[in-house]
C-alpha positions as CSV (number, residue, x, y, z in Angstrom):
1,M,-53.2,173.9,-141.3
2,T,-53.9,176.3,-143.9
3,F,-51.4,178.3,-145.9
4,L,-52.5,181.4,-147.9
5,T,-50.6,183.3,-150.4
6,S,-52.9,186.1,-151.3
7,R,-51.3,189.5,-151.8
8,A,-54.2,191.0,-149.9
9,I,-53.2,189.3,-146.7
10,G,-51.7,192.1,-144.4
11,A,-51.4,194.6,-147.5
12,L,-51.0,197.5,-145.2
13,A,-48.3,195.9,-143.2
14,A,-46.6,195.0,-146.5
15,I,-46.6,198.6,-147.9
16,L,-45.2,200.1,-144.7
17,A,-42.5,197.4,-144.7
18,T,-41.7,198.3,-148.1
19,L,-41.6,201.9,-147.5
20,A,-39.6,201.6,-144.4
21,A,-37.0,199.6,-146.2
22,G,-36.5,201.5,-149.2
23,P,-35.7,200.6,-152.9
24,G,-33.0,197.7,-153.0
25,A,-33.6,196.8,-149.4
26,P,-34.9,193.5,-148.0
27,F,-38.8,193.3,-148.3
28,A,-40.8,190.7,-146.3
29,A,-44.2,189.9,-148.0
30,P,-47.2,189.1,-146.1
31,A,-47.0,186.1,-143.7
32,T,-48.9,182.9,-143.6
33,I,-49.7,181.6,-140.2
34,A,-50.7,178.6,-138.2
35,G,-50.8,178.5,-134.4
36,G,-49.7,176.4,-131.6
37,K,-46.6,174.8,-130.2
38,S,-44.6,171.6,-130.8
39,K,-44.8,168.7,-128.3
40,D,-41.1,168.1,-129.2
41,E,-39.7,171.6,-128.3
42,G,-38.2,170.1,-125.0
43,F,-35.6,168.0,-126.9
44,Q,-32.2,168.3,-125.5
45,T,-28.6,167.4,-126.4
46,A,-25.3,167.3,-124.5
47,A,-23.6,168.7,-127.6
48,P,-22.9,172.7,-127.3
49,Y,-23.1,172.9,-131.1
50,A,-25.5,170.9,-133.0
51,I,-27.8,170.9,-136.0
52,L,-30.1,168.3,-137.6
53,I,-31.6,168.7,-141.0
54,E,-33.7,167.0,-143.6
55,A,-31.5,166.6,-146.7
56,E,-33.9,167.0,-149.5
57,S,-35.7,170.1,-148.4
58,G,-33.1,171.5,-146.1
59,T,-35.7,171.8,-143.3
60,V,-34.0,172.4,-140.0
61,L,-35.4,169.9,-137.4
62,F,-33.2,171.1,-134.5
63,E,-30.5,173.4,-133.8
64,K,-28.2,174.5,-130.8
65,G,-25.5,177.0,-131.1
66,A,-25.6,176.5,-135.1
67,D,-24.2,179.8,-135.9
68,T,-21.3,180.0,-133.3
69,L,-17.8,179.9,-135.0
70,V,-16.0,176.9,-133.7
71,A,-12.7,175.0,-134.4
72,P,-13.6,172.3,-137.1
73,A,-10.7,169.9,-136.6
74,S,-10.8,167.1,-139.3
75,L,-14.4,168.2,-140.3
76,A,-12.4,170.8,-142.3
77,K,-11.4,167.9,-144.5
78,L,-15.1,168.0,-146.0
79,M,-14.1,171.4,-147.7
80,T,-10.8,170.0,-148.7
81,A,-12.6,167.1,-150.5
82,E,-15.2,169.3,-152.1
83,T,-12.5,171.5,-153.6
84,V,-10.8,168.4,-155.1
85,F,-14.2,167.0,-156.4
86,N,-14.8,170.4,-157.9
87,E,-11.4,170.3,-159.7
88,I,-12.3,166.9,-161.0
89,K,-15.6,168.1,-162.2
90,E,-14.1,170.9,-164.0
91,G,-11.6,168.5,-165.8
92,N,-8.6,170.1,-164.1
93,V,-7.6,167.0,-162.2
94,K,-7.9,163.3,-163.0
95,L,-8.5,160.4,-160.6
96,D,-5.6,158.2,-162.0
97,E,-3.3,161.4,-162.0
98,E,-0.4,160.8,-159.4
99,F,0.9,163.4,-157.1
100,V,4.4,163.3,-155.2
101,V,4.1,163.0,-151.4
102,S,6.7,165.9,-150.5
103,E,8.9,166.0,-147.3
104,N,6.5,168.7,-146.1
105,A,3.5,166.4,-146.5
106,W,5.2,163.5,-145.1
107,R,6.6,165.4,-141.9
108,R,3.6,167.3,-141.2
109,G,0.8,164.8,-142.1
110,G,2.6,161.4,-142.4
111,A,4.0,158.7,-140.1
112,P,6.3,161.2,-138.1
113,S,3.6,163.6,-137.4
114,G,1.6,161.5,-134.8
115,G,-1.7,162.4,-136.3
116,S,-4.3,160.8,-138.6
117,T,-2.3,159.6,-141.7
118,M,-2.6,157.1,-144.6
119,F,1.0,156.2,-144.2
120,A,2.1,157.5,-147.7
121,P,5.9,157.0,-148.2
122,I,8.0,160.1,-148.6
123,H,8.6,161.0,-152.3
124,S,6.2,158.3,-153.4
125,R,3.8,158.8,-156.3
126,V,0.2,158.4,-155.2
127,T,-3.1,158.6,-157.3
128,V,-5.6,161.3,-156.7
129,S,-8.2,158.4,-156.1
130,D,-6.0,156.8,-153.4
131,L,-5.3,160.3,-151.8
132,L,-9.0,160.8,-151.7
133,H,-9.6,157.6,-150.1
134,G,-7.0,158.2,-147.6
135,A,-8.4,161.7,-146.8
136,I,-12.1,160.6,-146.6
137,I,-11.8,157.2,-144.9
138,Q,-8.5,157.3,-142.8
139,S,-8.6,161.2,-142.4
140,G,-5.0,161.1,-143.6
141,N,-3.4,164.7,-143.0
142,D,-0.7,163.5,-145.5
143,A,-3.4,162.8,-148.1
144,C,-4.8,166.3,-147.8
145,I,-1.4,168.2,-148.0
146,T,-0.4,166.1,-151.1
147,L,-3.6,167.0,-152.7
148,A,-3.3,170.4,-152.0
149,E,0.2,170.7,-153.3
150,G,-0.5,168.6,-156.3
151,I,-3.5,170.9,-157.3
152,A,-2.3,174.3,-156.3
153,G,1.5,174.0,-155.9
154,N,1.4,174.7,-152.2
155,E,-1.2,174.4,-149.3
156,A,-1.7,178.2,-149.1
157,S,-2.7,178.5,-152.5
158,F,-4.9,175.5,-152.2
159,V,-6.5,177.1,-149.1
160,R,-7.4,180.3,-151.3
161,L,-9.2,177.7,-153.5
162,M,-11.1,176.2,-150.5
163,N,-12.2,179.6,-149.4
164,G,-13.3,180.6,-152.8
165,R,-15.4,177.4,-153.0
166,A,-17.0,178.1,-149.7
167,R,-17.9,181.4,-150.7
168,E,-19.6,180.1,-154.0
169,L,-21.5,177.6,-151.8
170,G,-22.9,180.2,-149.6
171,L,-20.6,179.4,-146.7
172,T,-20.2,183.0,-145.6
173,Q,-18.9,182.7,-142.0
174,S,-16.5,179.7,-142.2
175,N,-12.9,180.2,-143.0
176,F,-10.1,177.7,-143.7
177,T,-6.4,178.1,-143.1
178,N,-5.3,174.6,-143.9
179,S,-6.2,171.5,-145.9
180,T,-6.2,169.2,-142.7
181,G,-8.2,171.0,-139.9
182,L,-5.2,171.0,-137.7
183,P,-5.5,173.8,-135.0
184,D,-5.1,177.4,-136.2
185,P,-6.9,180.3,-134.3
186,E,-8.2,181.7,-137.6
187,Q,-9.7,178.5,-138.9
188,R,-13.4,178.5,-137.8
189,V,-16.8,177.1,-139.1
190,T,-20.3,176.8,-137.9
191,V,-22.2,173.6,-137.8
192,R,-25.0,175.2,-139.9
193,E,-22.6,175.6,-142.8
194,L,-20.9,172.2,-142.2
195,A,-24.5,170.8,-142.7
196,K,-24.9,172.8,-145.7
197,L,-21.6,171.6,-147.1
198,A,-22.5,168.0,-146.3
199,R,-25.8,168.3,-148.4
200,H,-24.1,169.8,-151.3
201,I,-21.4,167.0,-151.5
202,I,-24.3,164.2,-151.1
203,Y,-26.2,165.6,-154.0
204,T,-23.5,167.2,-156.4
205,Y,-21.0,164.3,-156.1
206,P,-22.9,161.0,-155.5
207,E,-20.0,158.9,-157.3
208,F,-17.7,160.3,-154.6
209,Y,-20.1,160.6,-151.7
210,K,-20.2,156.7,-151.6
211,W,-16.5,156.5,-150.5
212,Y,-17.8,158.1,-147.3
213,G,-19.5,154.8,-146.4
214,E,-16.7,152.5,-147.1
215,R,-15.9,150.8,-143.8
216,D,-12.0,150.5,-144.5
217,F,-9.2,151.3,-146.8
218,T,-5.7,149.7,-147.1
219,F,-2.9,151.7,-148.3
220,N,0.9,150.7,-148.3
221,K,-0.3,147.4,-146.8
222,I,-1.8,149.1,-143.7
223,R,-5.5,148.6,-143.3
224,Q,-7.3,151.3,-141.4
225,Q,-11.1,151.4,-140.4
226,N,-13.4,154.3,-141.2
227,R,-13.6,156.6,-138.1
228,N,-17.3,157.3,-138.3
229,P,-19.1,155.4,-135.6
230,L,-22.5,155.8,-137.0
231,L,-21.6,153.4,-139.9
232,A,-21.7,150.3,-137.5
233,M,-25.1,151.4,-135.8
234,N,-27.5,149.8,-138.3
235,I,-29.3,153.1,-138.7
236,G,-28.9,153.6,-142.2
237,A,-25.7,155.8,-141.9
238,D,-23.6,156.3,-145.1
239,G,-21.2,159.1,-144.2
240,L,-19.6,161.6,-143.6
241,K,-16.7,162.6,-141.2
242,T,-15.4,162.8,-137.7
243,G,-13.0,165.3,-136.1
244,F,-11.2,165.9,-132.7
245,T,-8.5,168.2,-131.4
246,N,-8.1,169.4,-127.9
247,E,-9.5,172.8,-128.8
248,S,-12.6,171.6,-130.8
249,G,-13.5,168.6,-128.8
250,Y,-15.1,165.5,-130.5
251,G,-17.2,166.5,-133.7
252,L,-19.2,164.5,-136.5
253,V,-20.8,165.3,-139.6
254,G,-23.1,162.3,-140.4
255,S,-25.9,161.3,-142.6
256,A,-28.4,158.4,-142.7
257,V,-31.3,157.2,-144.7
258,Q,-34.5,155.5,-143.5
259,N,-37.5,154.6,-145.6
260,G,-36.2,157.1,-148.2
261,L,-35.7,160.0,-145.8
262,R,-32.3,161.4,-145.6
263,L,-31.0,163.2,-142.5
264,I,-27.9,165.2,-141.9
265,V,-26.6,165.7,-138.4
266,V,-23.6,167.8,-137.1
267,V,-22.3,167.8,-133.6
268,N,-19.1,169.4,-132.2
269,G,-17.6,170.2,-128.8
270,L,-18.4,166.8,-127.2
271,K,-16.1,165.6,-124.3
272,T,-15.7,161.9,-125.7
273,A,-15.8,159.9,-128.6
274,N,-18.6,157.8,-127.2
275,E,-20.6,160.8,-126.3
276,R,-20.1,162.1,-129.9
277,A,-21.5,158.8,-131.1
278,D,-24.3,158.8,-128.7
279,E,-25.4,162.4,-129.2
280,A,-25.3,162.1,-133.2
281,R,-27.4,158.8,-132.9
282,K,-30.0,160.5,-130.5
283,L,-30.4,163.3,-132.8
284,L,-31.0,161.1,-135.9
285,N,-33.4,159.0,-134.0
286,F,-35.3,162.2,-132.9
287,G,-35.7,163.3,-136.5
288,F,-36.6,159.8,-137.9
289,N,-39.1,159.0,-135.3
290,G,-40.6,162.3,-134.4
291,F,-41.2,164.2,-137.9
292,E,-43.0,163.9,-141.1
293,S,-43.1,165.7,-144.4
294,R,-45.9,168.0,-145.5
295,V,-46.2,169.8,-148.7
296,L,-46.5,173.6,-148.3
297,F,-46.8,174.5,-152.0
298,A,-47.4,172.1,-154.9
299,E,-45.2,171.9,-157.8
300,G,-45.6,175.0,-159.9
301,Q,-47.8,176.9,-157.5
302,Q,-47.4,180.6,-157.3
303,I,-45.9,181.4,-154.0
304,G,-46.3,185.0,-153.8
305,D,-45.2,188.1,-156.0
306,A,-42.7,190.8,-155.9
307,R,-43.4,194.5,-156.5
308,V,-42.0,195.7,-159.8
309,F,-40.6,199.3,-160.6
310,G,-41.3,200.6,-164.0
311,G,-42.8,197.5,-165.4
312,E,-45.8,196.9,-167.6
313,Q,-47.4,195.4,-164.7
314,R,-46.8,196.1,-161.0
315,Y,-46.1,192.8,-159.7
316,V,-44.3,189.6,-160.9
317,P,-45.5,186.2,-159.8
318,L,-42.9,184.0,-157.9
319,E,-42.3,180.3,-157.9
320,A,-39.7,177.9,-156.4
321,A,-36.6,177.5,-158.3
322,G,-36.8,174.0,-160.3
323,K,-40.7,174.4,-160.0
324,K,-40.4,171.5,-157.3
325,P,-43.1,171.1,-154.6
326,I,-41.8,172.9,-151.4
327,R,-42.0,170.5,-148.3
328,L,-41.4,171.1,-144.8
329,M,-40.6,168.6,-142.1
330,V,-42.7,168.9,-139.3
331,P,-43.3,167.3,-135.8
332,K,-45.7,164.5,-136.0
333,N,-49.1,165.6,-134.6
334,M,-47.7,169.2,-134.6
335,T,-49.5,172.3,-133.7
336,D,-46.3,174.5,-134.3
337,R,-46.8,178.1,-135.2
338,I,-45.8,178.3,-139.0
339,I,-44.7,181.7,-140.5
340,A,-43.8,181.9,-144.1
341,R,-42.1,185.1,-145.9
342,V,-41.3,186.1,-149.2
343,V,-38.1,188.1,-148.8
344,Y,-36.3,190.0,-151.5
345,R,-34.7,193.3,-152.5
346,G,-37.0,195.5,-154.3
347,P,-39.0,196.9,-155.8
348,V,-37.3,194.9,-158.6
349,R,-36.4,196.9,-161.7
350,V,-37.3,195.8,-165.2
351,P,-36.7,194.1,-167.3
352,V,-37.4,190.9,-165.3
353,A,-36.5,187.6,-167.1
354,K,-38.5,184.4,-166.7
355,G,-36.5,182.3,-164.4
356,Q,-34.5,185.3,-162.8
357,E,-33.7,184.8,-159.2
358,I,-35.8,187.3,-157.1
359,G,-35.6,186.4,-153.5
360,V,-36.2,183.6,-150.9
361,L,-39.2,182.1,-149.2
362,K,-38.3,182.0,-145.4
363,V,-40.3,179.5,-143.2
364,W,-40.1,179.7,-139.5
365,R,-41.3,176.8,-137.2
366,G,-41.9,178.6,-133.9
367,D,-38.7,180.7,-133.4
368,T,-36.6,178.6,-135.8
369,I,-35.9,179.4,-139.4
370,A,-36.7,175.9,-140.4
371,L,-36.4,176.3,-144.4
372,E,-35.1,178.6,-147.0
373,V,-36.0,178.2,-150.7
374,P,-34.8,180.4,-153.6
375,L,-37.6,181.9,-155.5
376,Q,-37.7,183.1,-159.1
377,A,-39.8,185.1,-161.7
378,A,-42.6,182.9,-163.0
379,E,-42.9,185.2,-166.0
380,A,-41.1,188.0,-167.9
381,V,-42.0,191.5,-167.3
382,E,-41.0,194.3,-169.8
383,G,-40.6,198.0,-169.1
384,G,-43.9,199.9,-168.8
385,P,-45.2,203.0,-170.6
386,L,-43.6,206.5,-169.6
387,H,-46.5,207.4,-167.4
388,R,-46.1,204.0,-165.5
389,R,-42.4,204.9,-164.8
390,A,-43.2,208.4,-163.8
391,M,-45.7,207.2,-161.1
392,D,-43.4,204.5,-159.8
393,G,-40.9,207.3,-159.5
394,L,-43.1,209.5,-157.5
395,S,-44.0,206.6,-155.2
396,E,-40.2,205.9,-154.6
397,L,-39.7,209.6,-153.9
398,F,-42.6,209.8,-151.2
399,G,-41.2,206.4,-149.9
400,G,-37.9,208.2,-149.6
401,W,-39.5,210.9,-147.4
402,F,-41.4,208.5,-145.4
403,R,-38.2,206.6,-144.5
404,A,-36.3,209.8,-143.6
405,G,-39.0,210.7,-141.1
406,L,-39.1,207.1,-139.7
407,Q,-35.2,207.4,-139.1
408,K,-35.8,210.7,-137.2
409,L,-38.2,209.2,-134.9
């Protein structure tokens, strides 16, 4: 499998794409291609909504209905926990800080509610650490509401923090209306964004992520088991969360590690708890047994370049953010058709700073976008001489006429 990064490949198509898109519009650089199909393309799951990704690279190994908005049930508690983790990281909240369990939290999420609860007594004071354990391990609605009220004053204000964090993390479709995941027609997520959220939690908060793998938690002299069925399957699972309501069906966000390879699975909309566990395990086994990692671009390798407007040079070389190797999980013995494109909004205007984020490398395996990697400028580009800027201006003028003509066709 050969991957080329020369600007000369498909140059005419690239120019036409640039002119048709216009300045400031998305631009797809020349593709790199290998041919064939995967022997694993017939894999099936009973889950109506599912995704499986390799955690380190973010490679998508399987997806089904991954961008459909669905009710999250208690999977929404992942966003609740992340919001609290971030508040702790920012120094706004401490683990040993105590919050009062209000009557609202007790009635809506505690013993009288009939839902999942950590059984925190009304008007008691509970540490943030215990509340997080209660939310993560016992899926306690009372724990979530108490955290929300303690941090933001009321749940509605905390939900605004949740949605703000979601947008910061790139969760553009998901919308949260409460801290618990209890049914609400406006509360919706996608399994793709849940996988993205899980990946963020795993790598950003390792000190908190380990709590998702604890098998039980005792509070108020009541011991409850972790609801994640994957933890007992001896498949390397160490998190994250289950969910169920009549509206959402049975869902799960899980992660497991085998031989140093971490996978994240999300399923939702299943009919029974057993089906949820079986389908999640089947997806993980499919990933661990059927895929291997291959290097697409070595560390520090130039991946492509972006057209520059008004610069001392016409192009700026691009490299992966963090200068890490770019790896793609592919089916073993694969002959999949692989397409890689550099996508950015351009031409890029000067000055361009070294390390400036320019665009993204998108990699398709067959018809699936398997990988997206942020790209940055590998070097700085300053403004060019007056005649260069004039030539670039004329190029954009003719490009505008060309685009106008295309729109009339």
